[in-house]
C-alpha positions as protocol buffer text, in pm:
chain_id: "A"
residue {
  index: 1
  type: MET
  ca { x: -2043 y: -3805 z: -4120 }
}
residue {
  index: 2
  type: ARG
  ca { x: -2348 y: -3853 z: -3909 }
}
residue {
  index: 3
  type: SER
  ca { x: -2147 y: -3895 z: -3588 }
}
residue {
  index: 4
  type: SER
  ca { x: -1957 y: -3568 z: -3643 }
}
residue {
  index: 5
  type: VAL
  ca { x: -2284 y: -3381 z: -3696 }
}
residue {
  index: 6
  type: SER
  ca { x: -2430 y: -3519 z: -3373 }
}
residue {
  index: 7
  type: LYS
  ca { x: -2110 y: -3421 z: -3187 }
}
residue {
  index: 8
  type: MET
  ca { x: -2141 y: -3065 z: -3320 }
}
residue {
  index: 9
  type: ARG
  ca { x: -2501 y: -3044 z: -3204 }
}
residue {
  index: 10
  type: THR
  ca { x: -2406 y: -3172 z: -2860 }
}
residue {
  index: 11
  type: SER
  ca { x: -2123 y: -2921 z: -2818 }
}
residue {
  index: 12
  type: ALA
  ca { x: -2344 y: -2635 z: -2939 }
}
residue {
  index: 13
  type: ARG
  ca { x: -2601 y: -2714 z: -2671 }
}
residue {
  index: 14
  type: ASN
  ca { x: -2336 y: -2775 z: -2402 }
}
residue {
  index: 15
  type: PRO
  ca { x: -2250 y: -2444 z: -2236 }
}
residue {
  index: 16
  type: GLU
  ca { x: -1921 y: -2580 z: -2101 }
}
residue {
  index: 17
  type: GLY
  ca { x: -1734 y: -2454 z: -2406 }
}
residue {
  index: 18
  type: ARG
  ca { x: -1852 y: -2097 z: -2334 }
}
residue {
  index: 19
  type: GLU
  ca { x: -1713 y: -2071 z: -1981 }
}
residue {
  index: 20
  type: GLY
  ca { x: -1369 y: -1950 z: -2092 }
}
residue {
  index: 21
  type: PRO
  ca { x: -1485 y: -1632 z: -2270 }
}
residue {
  index: 22
  type: LEU
  ca { x: -1735 y: -1559 z: -1990 }
}
residue {
  index: 23
  type: LEU
  ca { x: -1466 y: -1591 z: -1724 }
}
residue {
  index: 24
  type: LEU
  ca { x: -1235 y: -1369 z: -1927 }
}
residue {
  index: 25
  type: LEU
  ca { x: -1510 y: -1106 z: -1958 }
}
residue {
  index: 26
  type: LEU
  ca { x: -1571 y: -1116 z: -1581 }
}
residue {
  index: 27
  type: LEU
  ca { x: -1197 y: -1081 z: -1515 }
}
residue {
  index: 28
  type: VAL
  ca { x: -1174 y: -776 z: -1743 }
}
residue {
  index: 29
  type: LEU
  ca { x: -1476 y: -617 z: -1575 }
}
residue {
  index: 30
  type: ALA
  ca { x: -1328 y: -681 z: -1229 }
}
residue {
  index: 31
  type: LEU
  ca { x: -997 y: -523 z: -1332 }
}
residue {
  index: 32
  type: CYS
  ca { x: -1179 y: -219 z: -1469 }
}
residue {
  index: 33
  type: CYS
  ca { x: -1368 y: -177 z: -1141 }
}
residue {
  index: 34
  type: ILE
  ca { x: -1047 y: -208 z: -939 }
}
residue {
  index: 35
  type: GLU
  ca { x: -871 y: 47 z: -1161 }
}
residue {
  index: 36
  type: SER
  ca { x: -1156 y: 296 z: -1126 }
}
residue {
  index: 37
  type: LEU
  ca { x: -1131 y: 273 z: -746 }
}
residue {
  index: 38
  type: CYS
  ca { x: -755 y: 301 z: -744 }
}
residue {
  index: 39
  type: GLY
  ca { x: -507 y: 573 z: -818 }
}
residue {
  index: 40
  type: PRO
  ca { x: -187 y: 553 z: -1021 }
}
residue {
  index: 41
  type: GLY
  ca { x: -13 y: 220 z: -1012 }
}
residue {
  index: 42
  type: GLY
  ca { x: -324 y: 36 z: -892 }
}
residue {
  index: 43
  type: SER
  ca { x: -303 y: 172 z: -539 }
}
residue {
  index: 44
  type: PRO
  ca { x: -598 y: 290 z: -333 }
}
residue {
  index: 45
  type: ALA
  ca { x: -471 y: 647 z: -356 }
}
residue {
  index: 46
  type: GLY
  ca { x: -808 y: 745 z: -500 }
}
residue {
  index: 47
  type: ARG
  ca { x: -955 y: 705 z: -154 }
}
residue {
  index: 48
  type: ARG
  ca { x: -890 y: 1067 z: -63 }
}
residue {
  index: 49
  type: GLY
  ca { x: -898 y: 1148 z: 306 }
}
residue {
  index: 50
  type: SER
  ca { x: -835 y: 790 z: 408 }
}
residue {
  index: 51
  type: VAL
  ca { x: -589 y: 727 z: 687 }
}
residue {
  index: 52
  type: ILE
  ca { x: -434 y: 382 z: 661 }
}
residue {
  index: 53
  type: VAL
  ca { x: -293 y: 217 z: 973 }
}
residue {
  index: 54
  type: GLN
  ca { x: -153 y: -134 z: 1017 }
}
residue {
  index: 55
  type: LEU
  ca { x: -204 y: -335 z: 1338 }
}
residue {
  index: 56
  type: ARG
  ca { x: 19 y: -635 z: 1407 }
}
residue {
  index: 57
  type: GLY
  ca { x: 105 y: -854 z: 1699 }
}
residue {
  index: 58
  type: GLU
  ca { x: -62 y: -1090 z: 1938 }
}
residue {
  index: 59
  type: ILE
  ca { x: -420 y: -1019 z: 1834 }
}
residue {
  index: 60
  type: GLY
  ca { x: -703 y: -1205 z: 1667 }
}
residue {
  index: 61
  type: ARG
  ca { x: -746 y: -967 z: 1371 }
}
residue {
  index: 62
  type: PRO
  ca { x: -417 y: -813 z: 1262 }
}
residue {
  index: 63
  type: GLY
  ca { x: -438 y: -617 z: 941 }
}
residue {
  index: 64
  type: VAL
  ca { x: -460 y: -285 z: 766 }
}
residue {
  index: 65
  type: TYR
  ca { x: -742 y: -53 z: 868 }
}
residue {
  index: 66
  type: PHE
  ca { x: -884 y: 251 z: 684 }
}
residue {
  index: 67
  type: PHE
  ca { x: -1019 y: 557 z: 866 }
}
residue {
  index: 68
  type: GLU
  ca { x: -1166 y: 883 z: 740 }
}
residue {
  index: 69
  type: ASN
  ca { x: -978 y: 1085 z: 1005 }
}
residue {
  index: 70
  type: PRO
  ca { x: -659 y: 1014 z: 1202 }
}
residue {
  index: 71
  type: PRO
  ca { x: -759 y: 751 z: 1460 }
}
residue {
  index: 72
  type: SER
  ca { x: -649 y: 721 z: 1820 }
}
residue {
  index: 73
  type: LEU
  ca { x: -506 y: 396 z: 1949 }
}
residue {
  index: 74
  type: LYS
  ca { x: -847 y: 328 z: 2105 }
}
residue {
  index: 75
  type: ASP
  ca { x: -1018 y: 376 z: 1763 }
}
residue {
  index: 76
  type: LEU
  ca { x: -774 y: 130 z: 1603 }
}
residue {
  index: 77
  type: LEU
  ca { x: -833 y: -132 z: 1870 }
}
residue {
  index: 78
  type: LYS
  ca { x: -1208 y: -89 z: 1834 }
}
residue {
  index: 79
  type: ALA
  ca { x: -1185 y: -136 z: 1455 }
}
residue {
  index: 80
  type: ALA
  ca { x: -988 y: -456 z: 1515 }
}
residue {
  index: 81
  type: GLY
  ca { x: -1259 y: -586 z: 1748 }
}
residue {
  index: 82
  type: ILE
  ca { x: -1047 y: -549 z: 2060 }
}
residue {
  index: 83
  type: GLY
  ca { x: -1199 y: -397 z: 2371 }
}
residue {
  index: 84
  type: GLU
  ca { x: -1028 y: -195 z: 2640 }
}
residue {
  index: 85
  type: ILE
  ca { x: -673 y: -312 z: 2709 }
}
residue {
  index: 86
  type: PRO
  ca { x: -459 y: -200 z: 3001 }
}
residue {
  index: 87
  type: ILE
  ca { x: -157 y: -17 z: 2862 }
}
residue {
  index: 88
  type: SER
  ca { x: 153 y: -108 z: 3062 }
}
residue {
  index: 89
  type: SER
  ca { x: 430 y: 117 z: 2930 }
}
residue {
  index: 90
  type: PRO
  ca { x: 455 y: 497 z: 2957 }
}
residue {
  index: 91
  type: GLU
  ca { x: 570 y: 512 z: 2590 }
}
residue {
  index: 92
  type: SER
  ca { x: 250 y: 338 z: 2483 }
}
residue {
  index: 93
  type: GLN
  ca { x: 43 y: 594 z: 2671 }
}
residue {
  index: 94
  type: LYS
  ca { x: 207 y: 875 z: 2473 }
}
residue {
  index: 95
  type: ILE
  ca { x: 71 y: 749 z: 2139 }
}
residue {
  index: 96
  type: GLY
  ca { x: -151 y: 1023 z: 2003 }
}
residue {
  index: 97
  type: LEU
  ca { x: -348 y: 1034 z: 1679 }
}
residue {
  index: 98
  type: LEU
  ca { x: -211 y: 795 z: 1419 }
}
residue {
  index: 99
  type: SER
  ca { x: -108 y: 911 z: 1075 }
}
residue {
  index: 100
  type: SER
  ca { x: -133 y: 722 z: 749 }
}
residue {
  index: 101
  type: GLY
  ca { x: 147 y: 471 z: 708 }
}
residue {
  index: 102
  type: THR
  ca { x: 177 y: 398 z: 1081 }
}
residue {
  index: 103
  type: ARG
  ca { x: 226 y: 44 z: 1206 }
}
residue {
  index: 104
  type: ILE
  ca { x: 128 y: -45 z: 1562 }
}
residue {
  index: 105
  type: PHE
  ca { x: 273 y: -362 z: 1706 }
}
residue {
  index: 106
  type: LEU
  ca { x: 92 y: -502 z: 2009 }
}
residue {
  index: 107
  type: ARG
  ca { x: 280 y: -725 z: 2256 }
}
residue {
  index: 108
  type: ALA
  ca { x: 139 y: -879 z: 2574 }
}
residue {
  index: 109
  type: GLU
  ca { x: 347 y: -852 z: 2891 }
}
residue {
  index: 110
  type: ALA
  ca { x: 282 y: -928 z: 3252 }
}
residue {
  index: 111
  type: GLY
  ca { x: 46 y: -663 z: 3382 }
}
residue {
  index: 112
  type: GLY
  ca { x: -71 y: -530 z: 3046 }
}
residue {
  index: 113
  type: VAL
  ca { x: 9 y: -468 z: 2685 }
}
residue {
  index: 114
  type: ILE
  ca { x: 290 y: -276 z: 2517 }
}
residue {
  index: 115
  type: PHE
  ca { x: 230 y: -94 z: 2191 }
}
residue {
  index: 116
  type: GLU
  ca { x: 519 y: -10 z: 1963 }
}
residue {
  index: 117
  type: GLN
  ca { x: 468 y: 255 z: 1698 }
}
residue {
  index: 118
  type: GLU
  ca { x: 670 y: 264 z: 1374 }
}
residue {
  index: 119
  type: LYS
  ca { x: 628 y: 332 z: 1004 }
}
residue {
  index: 120
  type: MET
  ca { x: 497 y: 62 z: 773 }
}
residue {
  index: 121
  type: SER
  ca { x: 761 y: -72 z: 540 }
}
residue {
  index: 122
  type: ALA
  ca { x: 814 y: 134 z: 225 }
}
residue {
  index: 123
  type: PHE
  ca { x: 685 y: -158 z: 21 }
}
residue {
  index: 124
  type: HIS
  ca { x: 355 y: -157 z: 212 }
}
residue {
  index: 125
  type: ARG
  ca { x: 320 y: 221 z: 187 }
}
residue {
  index: 126
  type: VAL
  ca { x: 383 y: 214 z: -190 }
}
residue {
  index: 127
  type: THR
  ca { x: 137 y: -72 z: -233 }
}
residue {
  index: 128
  type: LEU
  ca { x: -130 y: 114 z: -36 }
}
residue {
  index: 129
  type: GLY
  ca { x: -72 y: 440 z: -224 }
}
residue {
  index: 130
  type: ILE
  ca { x: 85 y: 625 z: 70 }
}
residue {
  index: 131
  type: PRO
  ca { x: 355 y: 856 z: -71 }
}
residue {
  index: 132
  type: LEU
  ca { x: 711 y: 808 z: 50 }
}
residue {
  index: 133
  type: SER
  ca { x: 896 y: 1111 z: 180 }
}
residue {
  index: 134
  type: LEU
  ca { x: 1146 y: 1213 z: -84 }
}
residue {
  index: 135
  type: ASN
  ca { x: 1356 y: 1392 z: 180 }
}
residue {
  index: 136
  type: ARG
  ca { x: 1342 y: 1134 z: 460 }
}
residue {
  index: 137
  type: GLU
  ca { x: 1308 y: 788 z: 304 }
}
residue {
  index: 138
  type: SER
  ca { x: 1613 y: 561 z: 302 }
}
residue {
  index: 139
  type: ALA
  ca { x: 1766 y: 432 z: -21 }
}
residue {
  index: 140
  type: TYR
  ca { x: 1622 y: 92 z: 65 }
}
residue {
  index: 141
  type: GLY
  ca { x: 1274 y: 244 z: 96 }
}
residue {
  index: 142
  type: LEU
  ca { x: 1304 y: 446 z: -227 }
}
residue {
  index: 143
  type: ALA
  ca { x: 1391 y: 123 z: -409 }
}
residue {
  index: 144
  type: ALA
  ca { x: 1032 y: 6 z: -337 }
}
residue {
  index: 145
  type: VAL
  ca { x: 903 y: 261 z: -590 }
}
residue {
  index: 146
  type: PRO
  ca { x: 839 y: 101 z: -931 }
}
residue {
  index: 147
  type: GLY
  ca { x: 1108 y: 227 z: -1168 }
}
residue {
  index: 148
  type: ILE
  ca { x: 1365 y: 299 z: -896 }
}
residue {
  index: 149
  type: GLY
  ca { x: 1618 y: 25 z: -836 }
}
residue {
  index: 150
  type: PRO
  ca { x: 1882 y: 10 z: -561 }
}
residue {
  index: 151
  type: ALA
  ca { x: 2149 y: 199 z: -763 }
}
residue {
  index: 152
  type: LEU
  ca { x: 1911 y: 481 z: -859 }
}
residue {
  index: 153
  type: ALA
  ca { x: 1781 y: 500 z: -502 }
}
residue {
  index: 154
  type: ARG
  ca { x: 2139 y: 547 z: -376 }
}
residue {
  index: 155
  type: ALA
  ca { x: 2195 y: 817 z: -640 }
}
residue {
  index: 156
  type: ILE
  ca { x: 1881 y: 999 z: -518 }
}
residue {
  index: 157
  type: VAL
  ca { x: 2003 y: 988 z: -157 }
}
residue {
  index: 158
  type: ILE
  ca { x: 2349 y: 1119 z: -262 }
}
residue {
  index: 159
  type: GLU
  ca { x: 2192 y: 1408 z: -455 }
}
residue {
  index: 160
  type: ARG
  ca { x: 1958 y: 1479 z: -163 }
}
residue {
  index: 161
  type: LYS
  ca { x: 2256 y: 1509 z: 73 }
}
residue {
  index: 162
  type: LYS
  ca { x: 2438 y: 1742 z: -170 }
}
residue {
  index: 163
  type: LYS
  ca { x: 2136 y: 1970 z: -203 }
}
residue {
  index: 164
  type: GLY
  ca { x: 2029 y: 1953 z: 161 }
}
residue {
  index: 165
  type: GLY
  ca { x: 1696 y: 1807 z: 47 }
}
residue {
  index: 166
  type: PHE
  ca { x: 1464 y: 1845 z: -250 }
}
residue {
  index: 167
  type: ALA
  ca { x: 1232 y: 2147 z: -255 }
}
residue {
  index: 168
  type: ASP
  ca { x: 1033 y: 1993 z: -542 }
}
residue {
  index: 169
  type: PRO
  ca { x: 1018 y: 1645 z: -699 }
}
residue {
  index: 170
  type: GLU
  ca { x: 1109 y: 1806 z: -1034 }
}
residue {
  index: 171
  type: GLU
  ca { x: 1462 y: 1845 z: -896 }
}
residue {
  index: 172
  type: LEU
  ca { x: 1499 y: 1468 z: -934 }
}
residue {
  index: 173
  type: ARG
  ca { x: 1579 y: 1540 z: -1301 }
}
residue {
  index: 174
  type: GLU
  ca { x: 1926 y: 1638 z: -1176 }
}
residue {
  index: 175
  type: VAL
  ca { x: 1985 y: 1278 z: -1064 }
}
residue {
  index: 176
  type: PRO
  ca { x: 2169 y: 1082 z: -1334 }
}
residue {
  index: 177
  type: GLY
  ca { x: 1932 y: 822 z: -1477 }
}
residue {
  index: 178
  type: ILE
  ca { x: 1607 y: 1010 z: -1418 }
}
residue {
  index: 179
  type: ASP
  ca { x: 1456 y: 1149 z: -1734 }
}
residue {
  index: 180
  type: ARG
  ca { x: 1118 y: 1316 z: -1789 }
}
residue {
  index: 181
  type: ARG
  ca { x: 942 y: 984 z: -1857 }
}
residue {
  index: 182
  type: LEU
  ca { x: 1073 y: 814 z: -1541 }
}
residue {
  index: 183
  type: LEU
  ca { x: 999 y: 1121 z: -1330 }
}
residue {
  index: 184
  type: LYS
  ca { x: 637 y: 1113 z: -1449 }
}
residue {
  index: 185
  type: LYS
  ca { x: 617 y: 746 z: -1353 }
}
residue {
  index: 186
  type: ILE
  ca { x: 763 y: 780 z: -1002 }
}
residue {
  index: 187
  type: LYS
  ca { x: 613 y: 1117 z: -897 }
}
residue {
  index: 188
  type: PRO
  ca { x: 279 y: 974 z: -774 }
}
residue {
  index: 189
  type: TYR
  ca { x: 468 y: 759 z: -522 }
}
residue {
  index: 190
  type: LEU
  ca { x: 667 y: 1045 z: -370 }
}
residue {
  index: 191
  type: GLY
  ca { x: 581 y: 1321 z: -127 }
}
residue {
  index: 192
  type: ARG
  ca { x: 801 y: 1567 z: 62 }
}
């Protein structure tokens, strides 16, 4: 009996047994903070006015960069810690202000650097809270939206072709398989 009492006293004084609940509390607090900063679906959509641009390629700091206003290519390179770079292709020189969801790929060539501009993948745009264009996104891209699988995405594209485009996301209710509940879930991920 005496040994079990001394073990109880030791464990009561030992804080190691209290780490689990403390870690759980910290995790819950962290999730609450993340949710308050994010929009629907846990995306940073709450960051109104932010322009999100991805930079990839042969650089030291590829990544996703946030700007308050649409950046120029020069602004993006500066944010990535890259100085002045000679631009070697005429197409690269035509890159104007960058919109949210743009991906710039940088490739070194003899005599300079080539920049290729394209859209981020639909998965990346959905993850970052950048709405997908309901009237321009491919079926593959629409399938990145939570709640829309490949079959439903194809049905949306078929209905879009029949109608000549959607004037309002509410028209998605005409697509077989989209009810009021699903429409409410997917609407935050879609734009025109």
